[in-house]
DSSP file (Angstrom, degrees, kcal/mol; ACC not computed):
  #  RESIDUE AA STRUCTURE BP1 BP2  ACC     N-H-->O    O-->H-N    N-H-->O    O-->H-N    TCO  KAPPA ALPHA  PHI   PSI    X-CA   Y-CA   Z-CA
    1    1 A M              0   0    0      0, 0.0    88,-2.9     0, 0.0     2,-0.4   0.000 360.0 360.0 360.0 131.2   19.3 -142.0 -103.8
    2    2 A K  E     -A   88   0A   0     86,-0.2     2,-0.5    84,-0.0    19,-0.3  -0.901 360.0-161.9-114.8 140.3   16.1 -143.8 -103.1
    3    3 A I  E     -A   87   0A   0     84,-2.9    84,-3.2    -2,-0.4     2,-0.4  -0.982  19.8-134.1-118.9 121.7   14.1 -143.8  -99.8
    4    4 A R  E     -Ab  86  22A   0     17,-2.2    19,-3.1    -2,-0.5     2,-0.5  -0.636  18.4-144.6 -77.3 126.2   11.5 -146.6  -99.4
    5    5 A V  E     - b   0  23A   0     80,-2.6     2,-0.6    -2,-0.4    19,-0.2  -0.816  11.1-163.7 -94.9 125.5    8.3 -145.1  -98.0
    6    6 A I  E     + b   0  24A   0     17,-3.0    19,-3.1    -2,-0.5    20,-0.2  -0.949  10.9 179.2-112.5 118.7    6.4 -147.4  -95.6
    7    7 A S        +     0   0    0     -2,-0.6     2,-0.3     1,-0.2    -1,-0.1   0.658  66.2  11.8 -94.4 -18.7    2.8 -146.4  -95.0
    8    8 A S  S >  S-     0   0    0     18,-0.1     3,-1.4     1,-0.1     4,-0.4  -0.982  74.8-107.4-154.4 163.2    1.7 -149.1  -92.6
    9    9 A R  G >  S+     0   0    0     -2,-0.3     3,-1.0     1,-0.3     4,-0.5   0.754 112.9  69.4 -66.1 -22.4    3.2 -151.9  -90.4
   10   10 A D  G 3  S+     0   0    0      1,-0.2     3,-0.5     2,-0.2    -1,-0.3   0.771  92.3  59.7 -65.4 -24.9    1.8 -154.5  -92.9
   11   11 A E  G X  S+     0   0    0     -3,-1.4     3,-1.2     1,-0.2     4,-0.4   0.663  82.9  80.4 -78.9 -16.3    4.3 -153.3  -95.5
   12   12 A I  G X  S+     0   0    0     -3,-1.0     3,-1.4    -4,-0.4    -1,-0.2   0.896  89.3  54.7 -58.7 -40.3    7.4 -154.1  -93.3
   13   13 A G  G 3  S+     0   0    0     -3,-0.5    -1,-0.3    -4,-0.5    -2,-0.2   0.700 105.0  54.1 -66.5 -19.5    7.1 -157.8  -94.3
   14   14 A S  G <  S+     0   0    0     -3,-1.2    -1,-0.2    -4,-0.2    -2,-0.2   0.412  82.9 116.3 -95.9   2.0    7.2 -156.9  -98.0
   15   15 A L  S <  S-     0   0    0     -3,-1.4    -3,-0.0    -4,-0.4    -9,-0.0  -0.365  71.6-113.4 -70.6 149.0   10.5 -154.9  -97.8
   16   16 A M    >   -     0   0    0      1,-0.1     3,-1.6    -2,-0.1    -1,-0.1  -0.625  22.8-126.2 -77.2 140.7   13.6 -156.1  -99.6
   17   17 A P  T 3  S+     0   0    0      0, 0.0    25,-0.9     0, 0.0    26,-0.1   0.691 105.6  61.8 -63.1 -17.7   16.3 -157.2  -97.2
   18   18 A N  T 3  S+     0   0    0     23,-0.1    22,-0.1    22,-0.1     2,-0.1   0.277  70.1 133.2 -94.9  12.6   18.8 -154.8  -98.9
   19   19 A E    <   -     0   0    0     -3,-1.6    23,-0.2     1,-0.1     3,-0.1  -0.389  30.6-177.6 -61.8 138.0   16.9 -151.6  -98.1
   20   20 A K        +     0   0    0      1,-0.3    24,-3.1   -18,-0.2    25,-1.9   0.746  65.7  26.8-108.1 -34.9   19.3 -148.9  -96.8
   21   21 A I  E     + c   0  45A   0    -19,-0.3   -17,-2.2    23,-0.2    -1,-0.3  -0.998  65.0 178.4-134.1 132.3   17.0 -146.0  -96.0
   22   22 A V  E     -bc   4  46A   0     23,-1.7    25,-3.2    -2,-0.4     2,-0.5  -0.954  20.5-144.9-130.3 153.1   13.3 -146.0  -95.2
   23   23 A H  E     -bc   5  47A   0    -19,-3.1   -17,-3.0    -2,-0.3     2,-0.9  -0.980  14.7-146.5-114.3 121.6   10.7 -143.4  -94.3
   24   24 A M  E     -b    6   0A   0     23,-2.7   -17,-0.2    -2,-0.5     4,-0.1  -0.788  16.6-178.7 -89.8 105.7    8.1 -144.4  -91.7
   25   25 A A        +     0   0    0    -19,-3.1     2,-0.3    -2,-0.9    -1,-0.1   0.166  65.0  59.3 -92.4  18.3    4.9 -142.6  -92.8
   26   26 A F  S    S-     0   0    0    -20,-0.2     2,-1.3   -18,-0.1   -18,-0.1  -0.933 101.4 -91.0-138.3 162.7    3.0 -144.1  -89.8
   27   27 A R        -     0   0    0     -2,-0.3     2,-0.2    21,-0.1    -2,-0.1  -0.623  52.2-155.7 -79.3  98.8    3.4 -144.0  -86.1
   28   28 A A        -     0   0    0     -2,-1.3     2,-0.1    -4,-0.1    -4,-0.0  -0.486   2.7-140.8 -81.3 142.9    5.6 -147.1  -85.6
   29   29 A S     >  -     0   0    0     -2,-0.2     4,-1.8     1,-0.1     5,-0.2  -0.402  33.6 -98.4 -89.9 173.7    5.8 -148.9  -82.3
   30   30 A N  H  > S+     0   0    0      1,-0.2     4,-2.1     2,-0.2     5,-0.2   0.890 126.3  54.3 -59.6 -39.4    8.9 -150.4  -80.8
   31   31 A V  H  > S+     0   0    0      1,-0.2     4,-2.8     2,-0.2    -1,-0.2   0.882 104.3  54.9 -63.2 -38.3    7.9 -153.8  -82.2
   32   32 A D  H  > S+     0   0    0      1,-0.2     4,-2.3     2,-0.2    -1,-0.2   0.909 108.4  48.1 -61.8 -41.8    7.6 -152.3  -85.7
   33   33 A F  H  X S+     0   0    0     -4,-1.8     4,-2.3     2,-0.2    -1,-0.2   0.893 111.7  49.7 -66.3 -39.0   11.2 -151.0  -85.5
   34   34 A L  H  X S+     0   0    0     -4,-2.1     4,-2.1     2,-0.2    -2,-0.2   0.923 111.8  48.2 -64.7 -43.2   12.4 -154.4  -84.3
   35   35 A N  H  X S+     0   0    0     -4,-2.8     4,-2.4     1,-0.2    -2,-0.2   0.889 110.3  53.0 -62.4 -39.1   10.6 -156.1  -87.2
   36   36 A L  H  X S+     0   0    0     -4,-2.3     4,-2.5     1,-0.2    -2,-0.2   0.918 109.2  48.2 -61.6 -44.7   12.1 -153.5  -89.6
   37   37 A M  H  < S+     0   0    0     -4,-2.3    -1,-0.2     1,-0.2    -2,-0.2   0.862 112.1  49.3 -66.5 -35.4   15.6 -154.3  -88.3
   38   38 A Q  H  < S+     0   0    0     -4,-2.1    -1,-0.2     1,-0.2    -2,-0.2   0.898 115.2  43.8 -68.7 -39.2   15.1 -158.0  -88.7
   39   39 A R  H  < S+     0   0    0     -4,-2.4    -2,-0.2     1,-0.3    -1,-0.2   0.860 123.7  34.7 -73.4 -36.3   13.7 -157.6  -92.2
   40   40 A C    ><  +     0   0    0     -4,-2.5     3,-1.6    -5,-0.2    -1,-0.3  -0.726  62.4 169.9-123.4  80.1   16.4 -155.2  -93.3
   41   41 A P  T 3  S+     0   0    0      0, 0.0    -1,-0.1     0, 0.0   -23,-0.1   0.695  78.5  57.0 -67.1 -17.3   19.7 -156.0  -91.7
   42   42 A R  T 3  S+     0   0    0    -25,-0.9   -24,-0.1   -23,-0.2    -5,-0.1   0.291  75.8 138.8 -94.4  10.3   21.6 -153.5  -94.0
   43   43 A L    <   +     0   0    0     -3,-1.6   -23,-0.2    -6,-0.2   -22,-0.2  -0.303  24.1 173.9 -60.0 133.5   19.5 -150.6  -92.9
   44   44 A R        +     0   0    0    -24,-3.1    26,-2.8     1,-0.3     2,-0.3   0.623  61.6  18.6-114.3 -23.3   21.5 -147.4  -92.4
   45   45 A A  E     -cd  21  70A   0    -25,-1.9   -23,-1.7    24,-0.3     2,-0.4  -0.995  50.8-162.6-154.1 144.7   18.8 -144.7  -91.8
   46   46 A V  E     -cd  22  71A   0     24,-2.7    26,-3.2    -2,-0.3     2,-0.5  -0.997  14.2-157.3-126.1 125.2   15.2 -144.4  -90.8
   47   47 A Q  E     +cd  23  72A   0    -25,-3.2   -23,-2.7    -2,-0.4    26,-0.2  -0.884  13.9 179.2-104.4 132.4   13.4 -141.1  -91.4
   48   48 A I  E     - d   0  73A   0     24,-2.7    26,-2.5    -2,-0.5   -23,-0.1  -0.953  35.2 -96.2-129.1 151.3   10.3 -140.3  -89.4
   49   49 A P    >>  -     0   0    0      0, 0.0     3,-1.2     0, 0.0     4,-1.1  -0.272  37.2-113.6 -61.9 151.5    8.0 -137.2  -89.4
   50   50 A P  H 3> S+     0   0    0      0, 0.0     4,-0.8     0, 0.0     3,-0.3   0.837 114.6  59.2 -56.6 -35.4    8.8 -134.5  -86.9
   51   51 A S  H 34 S+     0   0    0      1,-0.2     4,-0.4     2,-0.2     3,-0.2   0.797 105.5  49.3 -67.2 -26.7    5.5 -135.1  -85.0
   52   52 A Y  H X> S+     0   0    0     -3,-1.2     3,-0.8     1,-0.2     4,-0.6   0.739  95.3  73.7 -81.0 -24.1    6.4 -138.7  -84.4
   53   53 A Q  H >< S+     0   0    0     -4,-1.1     3,-0.8    -3,-0.3    -1,-0.2   0.857  92.1  54.9 -58.2 -38.0    9.9 -137.8  -83.1
   54   54 A K  T 3< S+     0   0    0     -4,-0.8    -1,-0.2     1,-0.2    -2,-0.2   0.781 110.3  44.4 -70.1 -27.5    8.5 -136.5  -79.8
   55   55 A T  T <4 S+     0   0    0     -3,-0.8    -1,-0.2    -4,-0.4     2,-0.2   0.399  84.9 114.7 -99.7   2.8    6.6 -139.7  -78.9
   56   56 A M    <<  -     0   0    0     -3,-0.8   -27,-0.1    -4,-0.6     2,-0.1  -0.536  69.1-115.3 -78.0 137.9    9.4 -142.1  -79.8
   57   57 A S     >  -     0   0    0     -2,-0.2     4,-1.6     1,-0.1     5,-0.1  -0.351   8.5-130.7 -74.2 150.9   10.8 -144.1  -76.9
   58   58 A N  H  > S+     0   0    0      1,-0.2     4,-2.5     2,-0.2     5,-0.2   0.801 106.0  63.8 -67.1 -29.0   14.4 -143.7  -75.7
   59   59 A A  H  > S+     0   0    0      1,-0.2     4,-2.3     2,-0.2    -1,-0.2   0.930 105.1  42.8 -62.1 -45.8   14.8 -147.5  -75.8
   60   60 A I  H  > S+     0   0    0      2,-0.2     4,-2.7     1,-0.2     5,-0.2   0.857 111.6  55.3 -72.4 -33.2   14.2 -147.7  -79.5
   61   61 A R  H  X S+     0   0    0     -4,-1.6     4,-2.2     2,-0.2    -2,-0.2   0.940 111.1  45.2 -59.4 -46.4   16.5 -144.7  -80.1
   62   62 A G  H  X S+     0   0    0     -4,-2.5     4,-2.4     2,-0.2    -2,-0.2   0.888 111.8  52.2 -64.4 -40.0   19.2 -146.5  -78.2
   63   63 A F  H  X S+     0   0    0     -4,-2.3     4,-1.7     2,-0.2    -2,-0.2   0.934 110.5  47.3 -62.3 -46.9   18.6 -149.7  -80.1
   64   64 A L  H  <>S+     0   0    0     -4,-2.7     5,-2.9     1,-0.2     4,-0.4   0.910 112.1  50.6 -61.4 -42.1   18.8 -148.0  -83.5
   65   65 A K  H ><5S+     0   0    0     -4,-2.2     3,-1.2     1,-0.2    -1,-0.2   0.908 108.8  51.2 -62.7 -42.2   22.0 -146.2  -82.4
   66   66 A M  H 3<5S+     0   0    0     -4,-2.4    -1,-0.2     1,-0.3    -2,-0.2   0.824 109.4  51.4 -64.3 -30.7   23.6 -149.5  -81.2
   67   67 A Q  T 3<5S-     0   0    0     -4,-1.7    -1,-0.3    -5,-0.2    -2,-0.2   0.501 118.5-112.7 -83.9  -4.0   22.7 -151.1  -84.6
   68   68 A G  T < 5S+     0   0    0     -3,-1.2     2,-0.5    -4,-0.4    -3,-0.2   0.714  70.6 140.8  80.3  20.9   24.4 -148.2  -86.4
   69   69 A V      < -     0   0    0     -5,-2.9     2,-0.3    -6,-0.2    -1,-0.3  -0.859  45.5-138.7-101.1 125.7   21.1 -146.9  -87.8
   70   70 A E  E     -d   45   0A   0    -26,-2.8   -24,-2.7    -2,-0.5     2,-0.6  -0.641   7.8-140.8 -84.2 138.8   20.7 -143.1  -87.9
   71   71 A L  E     -d   46   0A   0     -2,-0.3     2,-0.4   -26,-0.2   -24,-0.2  -0.893  23.1-169.1-100.1 117.2   17.3 -141.7  -87.0
   72   72 A L  E     -d   47   0A   0    -26,-3.2   -24,-2.7    -2,-0.6     2,-0.5  -0.843  14.6-141.7-110.0 142.4   16.4 -138.8  -89.3
   73   73 A E  E     +d   48   0A   0     -2,-0.4    50,-0.6   -26,-0.2    51,-0.4  -0.878  52.0  87.0-100.9 132.0   13.6 -136.3  -88.8
   74   74 A G        -     0   0    0    -26,-2.5     2,-0.3    -2,-0.5    -2,-0.1  -0.928  57.6-106.8 162.8 175.0   11.7 -135.2  -91.9
   75   75 A D        -     0   0    0     -2,-0.3     2,-0.7   -26,-0.1    46,-0.4  -0.783  23.2-122.9-123.1 166.2    9.0 -135.7  -94.5
   76   76 A V    >   -     0   0    0     -2,-0.3     3,-1.5     3,-0.1     2,-0.1  -0.816  38.7-150.7-110.5  87.5    8.8 -136.8  -98.1
   77   77 A W  T 3  S+     0   0    0     -2,-0.7    -2,-0.0    42,-0.5     0, 0.0  -0.335  70.7   2.2 -65.3 131.5    7.1 -133.7  -99.6
   78   78 A G  T 3  S+     0   0    0      1,-0.2     2,-0.3    -2,-0.1    -1,-0.3   0.550  89.1 146.0  76.2   7.6    5.0 -134.3 -102.6
   79   79 A H    <   -     0   0    0     -3,-1.5     2,-0.6     8,-0.0    -1,-0.2  -0.624  34.7-157.7 -82.8 135.8    5.5 -138.1 -102.7
   80   80 A R    >>  -     0   0    0     -2,-0.3     4,-1.9     1,-0.1     3,-1.5  -0.935   5.0-165.4-114.6 109.1    2.5 -140.2 -103.9
   81   81 A K  T 34 S+     0   0    0     -2,-0.6    -1,-0.1     1,-0.3     5,-0.0   0.777  86.6  64.8 -63.6 -28.6    2.8 -143.7 -102.6
   82   82 A D  T 34 S+     0   0    0      1,-0.2    -1,-0.3     3,-0.1     3,-0.1   0.706 109.5  39.5 -70.0 -17.6    0.1 -144.9 -105.1
   83   83 A I  T <4 S+     0   0    0     -3,-1.5     2,-0.3     1,-0.3    -2,-0.2   0.841 132.6   1.7 -95.9 -43.2    2.5 -144.0 -108.0
   84   84 A N     <  -     0   0    0     -4,-1.9    -1,-0.3     1,-0.1   -79,-0.0  -0.987  51.4-146.7-150.2 134.8    5.9 -145.2 -106.6
   85   85 A E  S    S+     0   0    0     -2,-0.3   -80,-2.6    -3,-0.1     2,-0.4   0.566  84.9  69.7 -78.7  -7.3    6.8 -146.9 -103.3
   86   86 A Y  E    S-A    4   0A   0    -82,-0.2     2,-0.6    -5,-0.0   -82,-0.2  -0.899  70.1-146.0-113.2 140.9   10.2 -145.0 -103.4
   87   87 A F  E     -A    3   0A   0    -84,-3.2   -84,-2.9    -2,-0.4     2,-0.6  -0.919  23.3-148.8 -96.3 125.4   10.9 -141.3 -102.8
   88   88 A T  E     -A    2   0A   0     -2,-0.6   -86,-0.2   -86,-0.2     3,-0.0  -0.862   5.7-140.0-102.9 123.0   13.8 -140.4 -105.0
   89   89 A V        -     0   0    0    -88,-2.9     5,-0.1    -2,-0.6    29,-0.0  -0.681  38.9-105.7 -74.3 124.8   16.2 -137.7 -103.9
   90   90 A P    >>  -     0   0    0      0, 0.0     4,-2.0     0, 0.0     3,-0.5  -0.231  17.2-131.7 -56.9 138.1   17.0 -135.7 -107.0
   91   91 A D  H 3> S+     0   0    0      1,-0.2     4,-2.9     2,-0.2     5,-0.2   0.842 107.6  60.4 -57.7 -33.7   20.5 -136.3 -108.4
   92   92 A E  H 3> S+     0   0    0      1,-0.2     4,-2.4     2,-0.2    -1,-0.2   0.900 105.0  47.9 -61.9 -40.0   21.0 -132.6 -108.6
   93   93 A A  H <> S+     0   0    0     -3,-0.5     4,-2.5     2,-0.2    -2,-0.2   0.922 112.8  47.7 -67.0 -43.6   20.5 -132.2 -104.9
   94   94 A V  H  X S+     0   0    0     -4,-2.0     4,-2.5     1,-0.2    -2,-0.2   0.924 114.0  47.4 -63.3 -43.8   22.9 -135.1 -104.1
   95   95 A D  H  X S+     0   0    0     -4,-2.9     4,-2.8     2,-0.2     5,-0.2   0.895 111.8  50.6 -64.0 -39.9   25.5 -133.6 -106.5
   96   96 A A  H  X S+     0   0    0     -4,-2.4     4,-2.5    -5,-0.2     5,-0.3   0.918 111.4  47.9 -64.4 -43.1   25.0 -130.1 -105.0
   97   97 A I  H  X S+     0   0    0     -4,-2.5     4,-2.4     1,-0.2    -2,-0.2   0.935 113.7  47.9 -61.7 -46.0   25.5 -131.5 -101.4
   98   98 A K  H  X S+     0   0    0     -4,-2.5     4,-2.4     1,-0.2    -2,-0.2   0.927 114.0  45.1 -62.2 -46.7   28.6 -133.4 -102.5
   99   99 A S  H  X S+     0   0    0     -4,-2.8     4,-1.8     2,-0.2    -1,-0.2   0.905 114.7  47.3 -69.0 -40.0   30.2 -130.5 -104.3
  100  100 A M  H  <>S+     0   0    0     -4,-2.5     5,-2.6    -5,-0.2     4,-0.3   0.897 113.0  50.2 -65.6 -38.5   29.5 -127.9 -101.5
  101  101 A N  H ><5S+     0   0    0     -4,-2.4     3,-1.1    -5,-0.3    -2,-0.2   0.914 111.2  48.0 -64.7 -43.4   30.7 -130.4  -98.9
  102  102 A E  H 3<5S+     0   0    0     -4,-2.4    -1,-0.2     1,-0.2    -2,-0.2   0.817 108.1  55.3 -67.2 -30.6   34.0 -131.0 -100.9
  103  103 A S  T 3<5S-     0   0    0     -4,-1.8    -1,-0.2    -5,-0.2    -2,-0.2   0.458 119.8-109.1 -83.9   1.2   34.5 -127.3 -101.4
  104  104 A G  T < 5 +     0   0    0     -3,-1.1    -3,-0.2    -4,-0.3    -2,-0.1   0.703  55.2 169.8  84.6  19.3   34.3 -126.7  -97.6
  105  105 A T      < -     0   0    0     -5,-2.6    -1,-0.2    -6,-0.2     5,-0.1  -0.387  46.2 -95.8 -65.1 142.2   31.0 -124.9  -97.5
  106  106 A N    >>  -     0   0    0      1,-0.1     4,-2.1    -2,-0.1     3,-0.6  -0.335  30.2-127.0 -56.5 133.1   29.6 -124.5  -94.0
  107  107 A P  H 3> S+     0   0    0      0, 0.0     4,-2.4     0, 0.0     5,-0.2   0.842 109.6  54.0 -55.1 -36.4   27.1 -127.3  -93.2
  108  108 A E  H 3> S+     0   0    0      1,-0.2     4,-2.3     2,-0.2     5,-0.1   0.877 108.3  49.5 -66.4 -36.2   24.4 -124.8  -92.2
  109  109 A E  H <> S+     0   0    0     -3,-0.6     4,-2.5     2,-0.2     5,-0.2   0.887 109.0  52.2 -69.2 -39.1   24.8 -123.1  -95.5
  110  110 A I  H  X S+     0   0    0     -4,-2.1     4,-2.6     2,-0.2     5,-0.3   0.947 111.1  47.7 -60.1 -48.1   24.5 -126.5  -97.4
  111  111 A E  H  X S+     0   0    0     -4,-2.4     4,-2.6     1,-0.2     5,-0.3   0.931 112.0  49.7 -57.8 -47.2   21.3 -127.2  -95.5
  112  112 A R  H  X S+     0   0    0     -4,-2.3     4,-1.5     1,-0.2    -1,-0.2   0.920 114.7  42.9 -61.5 -46.0   19.8 -123.8  -96.2
  113  113 A Q  H  X S+     0   0    0     -4,-2.5     4,-1.6     2,-0.2     5,-0.2   0.920 117.9  43.5 -68.7 -44.2   20.6 -123.9 -100.0
  114  114 A V  H  X S+     0   0    0     -4,-2.6     4,-3.6    -5,-0.2     5,-0.5   0.875 110.8  54.7 -73.0 -36.4   19.5 -127.5 -100.5
  115  115 A Q  H  X S+     0   0    0     -4,-2.6     4,-1.2    -5,-0.3    -1,-0.2   0.898 108.4  50.8 -61.6 -39.2   16.3 -127.2  -98.4
  116  116 A R  H  < S+     0   0    0     -4,-1.5    -1,-0.2    -5,-0.3    -2,-0.2   0.901 124.2  26.3 -65.4 -42.1   15.2 -124.3 -100.5
  117  117 A T  H  < S+     0   0    0     -4,-1.6    -2,-0.2    -5,-0.1    -3,-0.2   0.827 130.7  34.5 -93.9 -34.5   15.7 -126.0 -103.8
  118  118 A G  H  < S-     0   0    0     -4,-3.6    -3,-0.2    -5,-0.2    -2,-0.1   0.524  89.6-131.9-102.9  -5.9   15.3 -129.7 -103.1
  119  119 A K     <  +     0   0    0     -4,-1.2   -42,-0.5    -5,-0.5     2,-0.4   0.904  55.6 147.7  53.1  45.4   12.7 -129.7 -100.4
  120  120 A L        -     0   0    0     -6,-0.4    -1,-0.2    -9,-0.2    -2,-0.1  -0.864  50.8-109.9-109.3 145.1   14.8 -132.0  -98.2
  121  121 A G     >  -     0   0    0     -2,-0.4     4,-2.2   -46,-0.4     5,-0.2  -0.328  26.7-116.2 -69.3 155.1   14.8 -132.0  -94.5
  122  122 A S  H  > S+     0   0    0      1,-0.2     4,-2.5     2,-0.2     5,-0.2   0.868 114.6  54.1 -63.8 -36.9   18.0 -130.8  -92.7
  123  123 A D  H  > S+     0   0    0    -50,-0.6     4,-2.3     1,-0.2    -1,-0.2   0.907 109.6  48.1 -62.9 -40.3   18.6 -134.3  -91.1
  124  124 A L  H  > S+     0   0    0    -51,-0.4     4,-2.6     2,-0.2    -2,-0.2   0.893 110.3  51.4 -67.3 -39.4   18.5 -135.9  -94.6
  125  125 A V  H  X S+     0   0    0     -4,-2.2     4,-2.5     2,-0.2    -2,-0.2   0.930 111.9  47.0 -62.2 -45.2   20.8 -133.2  -96.0
  126  126 A R  H  X S+     0   0    0     -4,-2.5     4,-2.4     2,-0.2    -2,-0.2   0.896 111.7  51.2 -63.1 -40.1   23.3 -133.8  -93.2
  127  127 A Y  H  X S+     0   0    0     -4,-2.3     4,-2.8     2,-0.2    -2,-0.2   0.927 111.1  47.3 -63.1 -44.8   23.1 -137.6  -93.7
  128  128 A I  H  X S+     0   0    0     -4,-2.6     4,-2.8     2,-0.2     5,-0.2   0.918 111.6  50.9 -62.7 -43.8   23.7 -137.3  -97.4
  129  129 A A  H  X S+     0   0    0     -4,-2.5     4,-1.5     1,-0.2    -1,-0.2   0.917 113.8  44.5 -60.8 -43.3   26.7 -135.0  -96.9
  130  130 A K  H  X S+     0   0    0     -4,-2.4     4,-1.8     2,-0.2    -2,-0.2   0.906 114.2  49.1 -68.1 -41.2   28.2 -137.5  -94.3
  131  131 A A  H  X S+     0   0    0     -4,-2.8     4,-1.4     1,-0.2    -2,-0.2   0.896 112.1  47.9 -65.8 -40.2   27.5 -140.5  -96.5
  132  132 A K  H  < S+     0   0    0     -4,-2.8    -1,-0.2     1,-0.2    -2,-0.2   0.792 109.2  54.2 -72.7 -27.1   29.0 -138.8  -99.6
  133  133 A T  H  < S+     0   0    0     -4,-1.5    -1,-0.2    -5,-0.2    -2,-0.2   0.880 112.2  43.8 -70.1 -38.2   32.1 -137.8  -97.6
  134  134 A M  H  <        0   0    0     -4,-1.8    -2,-0.2     1,-0.2    -1,-0.2   0.738 360.0 360.0 -78.6 -23.0   32.7 -141.4  -96.5
  135  135 A A     <        0   0    0     -4,-1.4    -1,-0.2    -5,-0.1    -2,-0.1   0.488 360.0 360.0 -75.3 360.0   32.0 -142.8 -100.0
């Protein structure tokens, strides 16, 4: 699973229209989110750092929800944008989430185990578990 990391509003115009998950590494305005949705109509999730979550408007939260886009809180630890524009969730983490979910493991336990080994945020772990259940 790949997450496109966006470092500035200037990068929104260069996104591929088929992006499904993005991480906003800058404090995006409402206009930035609208531009993002216009550029990427297949978008399913937007991850933002926890510090940005508190200042985000309810209007844009509602807009994303109406569009079917999940808002995730979290960071992309250890990612270097100068090397790769995508943060890749390790296949081992995705497989672990899928297998624990299928075996009926408690969601909180899945989060705890995967966060420890994969350095993934709890919202992202829950999103992956839900996406893999539906797939």
